[in-house]
N, C-alpha and C positions, 0 to 999 in steps of 0.2 A: 794596107794592113799596118797596124801599129804593134808595138811591143806588148801592150796590154792585151791585144787580141790573141797573140801567140801564148802569152802567159795564162790567160783564162781557159784556153783550149788545153794547154799542157797540164794545168793544175790538177784537175780530177784524175788524169792518167797517172800523174806523180803520186797523188794520194792513194790511188789504188795499189800501185807498186809498193809504196811505203807501208801500207797496212798489210799487204801480203808478206813483205819481208819481216814484219814484226811478229809474224806467226812463229817463226823458228826460235827467236829469243824467248818467247813465252813458254814454248815446249821445253827448251833446254834448261830454262830457269827452274821449271817444275821438276825435271829429271834430276837436276843437281841437288834437290832437296829430298830425294828418295834414296832408299838403300842401294848400295853398290853403284853409286852414281857415275864413277869414272868408266866402268865397263859398259854401263847402259848408254852413256853419252857417246862412247866410241861406236857401239853397235848402231845407235840411232843415226850417227853420221854416215855409216855405210849404207843403211836402209835408204836414207834420203839420196845419197849419191847414186845408187843403182836405180832408184825410182825415177829420178829426174833424167838420168841417161836414157832410160827406156821411153819416157814421154817426149824426149827431145824432138822427134820428127814432127810433132804437132804443136810445139811451142810457138812457132811462127805462123800457125794458122790464124793468129790475130792479124798479122800483116797481110796474109793472103786474103782473108775475108774482108778486111778494110779496103784493100785495093781492087777487088774483083766483084764483090756483091753490089750490084747497081739496080737490079730489078728482080722480079719473082723468078725468072728463069735461071739467073745466075745464083740466086739464093738456093734454089732446089739442087742445082748442080754441086755447089760447094758443100751443101748439107750431105748429099750422098757421098761425096769424097771424104768428108769428115767421119761418117759412120764406118766406111771401109777401114780407115786408120784406127778407129776405136776397137774394131774386132781384132785387127792384126796385133796391136800393142797389148791387148788383154791376153792374147795367146802367148806372147813373148814373156809377159810377167808370170803367167801360170807355169810355163816351162821352168823358169828359174826358181820359183818359190816351191814347187811341188814335185820336182824330179831331181835325179842325181846331177843335173846340170848345175845345181846350186853349189855343190862341192867343187866343181871345176872353176866356177866364178870366184869362190873364196880362195882357192889355191892361186888363181891368177892375181888376185888382189893382195895376196900374202897376209890375209887377216889373221891375227892371233887366235888360236883355238878358243880361248876363253871369251873372245868377242864374237867370233863367227857363230857360236852356238845360239846366240841371241838374235842374230840377224834374220834367220829363217822365219820365226814367228812374225816379225815385223813385215817381212816381204809378203807373207800370206795375207796379212790384213790389207796390204796395199795393192791387191790384185787388180782392182778396178780403177785405180788412181789415174792411169793414163787415159782411159776411156772418158772419165768424167772431165778431166782437164781438157781433152780435145773438144768436147761438146761446148763447154763454157767459153773457151778461147774463140771458137767459131762464132758464137752468138755475140761475144764482146766486140769482135771485129765488125759485125753488122751494126752494132750500136754506134761505134766510133765513126764508121763510114757514113752514117746518116745523121751525124752531128749531135750525138747524145753520149759523150764520154762520161758525163756525170753519173749515169746509171752504172757504169763499170766501177766507179769508186764506191757507190752504195753497195754493190754486190760484194766487193772485197771487205767492206765493213761487216756485212752479214757473215762472211767466211771467218773473219777474225773473231767475231763474237761466238760463233759456233765452236771453232777449234779451241779458243781460249777457255770457254766455259766448260768444254768436255775435259780438257787436260787438267784444269784446276779442280774440277769436281772429282774426277777419278783419282787425282793425286791426293786429295783430302779424304775420300770416302771409300777407296778400294785398296786392295793389297796386290794389285797387278804389278808386274815388273815395269820398270820405266820405259823400256822400248815398246812394250805393248800399249801402254797409255799414250805414248807419243804418236804411234802409228794410227791408233783409233781416232785421236784428236785431229790429225791431219786429214784423214778420210772424211770425218764429219764436216770439216771446214769446206773442202772442195765440193762435197755433195750439196751443202747449203748454198754455196755460191752458184753452182750450176742450176739449181732450182730457181734461184732469184733471176738469173739471166734468162731462163726460159719464160718466166713471167714478164720480165721487163721488155722483151722483144715483141710481145703480143700486139701492142698497138701498131707497130710497123707491119706486122703480118696482116693486119686488117686494113691498112691504108697503102703506104708506098710499096709494100711487097704483097699486097692482096691479089686474089685471082683476077680482079678486073683492072688492076693497075696497069698503066701503059708500059711497054718495054722501052728500054734505053737503046737507041740505035747502035751505038758503037760499043756496047757492053758485051755483046754475044761472044761466048768462048766455048770451046769444046772441052770434053773431059781430058783429052790428050794435051791440049794447051794448058789446062789447069794443072795437070800432073807435072808438066815440064816447067811451069812457073813456080810451083811449090817445091819441087824436088831440091833445087839448090838451097832453098831456105831450110828445108828439113835436114839436109846434110849439114848445113851451117849450125843449126841448133844441136844436132847430134855431136858435132865436134866440140861445140862450146861446153856441153854438159859431160862430155867424156873427160874433160879436164878434171872434174871432181874425182872420179875413180882413179885417174892417173896420179893425182896428188895423194889420195889416201893410200894407194898402193905403194908409192915411194916412201911415205911416212912409216908404213908398216915394216919396211925393209931396213930402216935405219935405226940408230940407237934410240932408246927410250920410246918405243912405238906406242904403248898404251897412252902415255901422257900426251904425246903429239897428236894421236888420233882423237883424244878427248878435247884438246885445245882447238883443233882445226874447225870443227863445226861452229864454235862460237866466233872464231875469227871470220869464217866465211859469212856468218850472219851479219856481223858488223859491216863487212864489205858490201853485202847485198843491200843493206839499208842505206849505206852511203851512195851506192850506185843507182838507187831508185830514181834520182833526178835524171839519170842518163837513160834508163830503160824505157822511160815514157817518151823519149825524143823521136825514135823512128816513125811512129804513127803520126806525130805532129808534122814531121817533114812530108810524109806521104799525103796526109789529108789537106795540108794548107799550102803546099808548093803550087804556085801559079804565076810564073814569070819572074823577071829580075827583081822586082821590089820585094816580093815575098822571100826570095832567096836571101837578100840582104838582111831582112828582119830576122829570119830564122837563124842565120849565121851569127848575128849579133846576140841573139838570145842564147844560143849554145855557148858562145864565148863567155857570157856573163855567168852561166851555170858552171862552167869550168872553174872560173875564179872563185865563185861562192863555195863550191863543194871542197875545193882545195883549202880554203881558209877554215872551213868547218873541220876538216881532218887535222889541220895544224893545231887548232884549239883542243880538239878531242884527245889527240895523242899526247900533247905536251902539257896538259893541265890535269888536275885530279879527276876530271870527267871519266877518263878511261879506268882509273882505279875504282871509282864508284860503280861504274857499270859492271866491270868484271867480278869484283869481289863482294859487292852489296846486291846489285840487281841479279846477277847470274849466280852469286854464291859459290864461286869456283874455289877449289882447293888452292893452297898457296903455291904448290909446285906447278899446277896446270895454269893457273891465272898469271903467274909471273912469266911463264913461257909465252902465253898469248900476248901479254902486254909488251914484251920485248919485241915480238915479231911485228906488231902493228906499225912500228917505225918504217919498215920496209914498204908499207903500202900508202905512204903519205900522198903520192901523186897518182895512185891507181884509179880512184874514182874520177878525177879530172880527165885523165887520159881516156877513160871509158866514155865520157861525154863526147869527146872529139870523134872517137870511133863510131858511136851510135849516130852522130850527125852525118858522117860520111856514108854510113850504111843506109840511112834513110834516103839520102840523095840517090843512091844507086838503085834501091828498091823502087822508088818513085819513077825512075827512068826505065824500070823493068830490066835492069842489068843484074839479075839475081845471081847469075853464075859468078860474077866478080865478087859478090859478098861471100859466096861459097869458097872460092879460092882463097880469099883473105883469111877466112877462118881456118882453112887447111894450113896456111902459113903459120897461124897462131898455134895450132895443135902440134905441128912438127917442131917448132921452136920450144914449146913447152915440154914435149916428150924427150927431146934431145937433152935439154938442160936438166930435167929431172933425172934422166938416166946417168948423166955425168955426175950429178950430185950423189946418186947411189953408189956409183963406181968409186968415187973419191972419198966416200963416207963422210960427206959434209953434214953439218947440222940440218935436220929435216925441215923444219918450218922456215928458216931463213932461205934455204936453197929453193924451196917451193915458191917463196915470194919473189926471188930473183927470176925464176923461170916464168912466172905469170906476168911480171912487169916487162921483161924482155920480149915475150910473145906478143903482148898488147901493142908495144911500140912497133914491132915488125908488121902487125896487122894494119895499124894506122898508116904506115908508110905505103903499104900496098894499096889500101883503099884510096888514099889521096892521089896516088899515081893513076889509078884507073878512073877516078871521078873526073879527071881533067878531060876525058873524052867527051863528056856531056856538058860539063860546066867548066869554064876556064878559071878554076879557083886558085890554082897555084898552091905551093906548099905553105905560103905565108898569108893566104887569103883569110884564114881563120881570124886574124887579128887586124886586117886592114881591108879597105874597100877595093873592089875591082870594077872597072867600067862595064856596064851592060852585059852581065852574064846571060847565057841563054839556057832556059830550063826546058826539059822535055815536057810534053803534054800540058 
């Protein structure tokens, strides 16, 4: 295996993530140009935070499907498992959006009343968000597992075209509130992507996964085994996405809450786009790991990604690029934009650290040590919660204290992942930057 092989497998996955993360900035840029933009942007941030937290158990369905779907029997099993999650998460969203549980959630998050009143209509529109996400993540994992990651990127392009077209069209030609326009656009995007994924997987269902296709001898897995394989990954995703509501809750309890809540979604979107290089990495590790040589190549690739994205952040933060993006592209108000620009400095190394963490996570998932990934995220969540609580107690500035919490939590997670990964690969804490002789990969 050569670096170019890793790059060309990673590239469509990265493009898919990048296109997906571009959806948020398009929505927020449109909302910023509509009436009552600060309140609407703050409400949209809470809608997205709650929606992604609810969908979190099925985010890693991509990894589960990639790792376990090898023949028709495993495809049908994982499909049934996915449908069960779709029903459960739709029920959870319905309870929050349509019952008095909504008020309990808003009280827990400390959302200002003038913001909370606009969150409910957004959540109602997002009722089937998690179900649609679960279905397309399952199918995308199948495509990646059978060596067709490019179709995932095309699907995300379809999603971006749908959501971007809807949000711009409604922003120009309707009088709907910004949060309603944003939620409708996000739903339109994921539905379009799910339809594309359903169409894209059809050739596999007629050939490698068809009724007459041969079974893979060592691929057999029971529903119980599938459940225990995915559960740690589901818990990991839940904890990852719980960070968003934790941050928004702490911002709501500190000084200048409306401005901070309006700045946070834009900051989060910048970080999502910057970390797209990392989010594509676990599936690369899972799909391409095959012995010591592949380990060395993927490690080198991850190291280069870390350096590249850190250089990009350096240029973006300390040149007029950030000013142009925040005040021209996003059209942010002076108060909110300056707050976001100041806070970006605290995230200089955050995307690079994410690459390291995702590389280690991929190694452990490939070796079926998913519980270690789960525990690592628990470490991350605990450190985040404790640091945020300390910031609230000491009345520290909201966005900077959130940045310190997220960075400290990520470093803690990486240290735990590196420690646990040494059980299956003798990587050492310094192996990310120098070679080690003959590491042994599982499977």
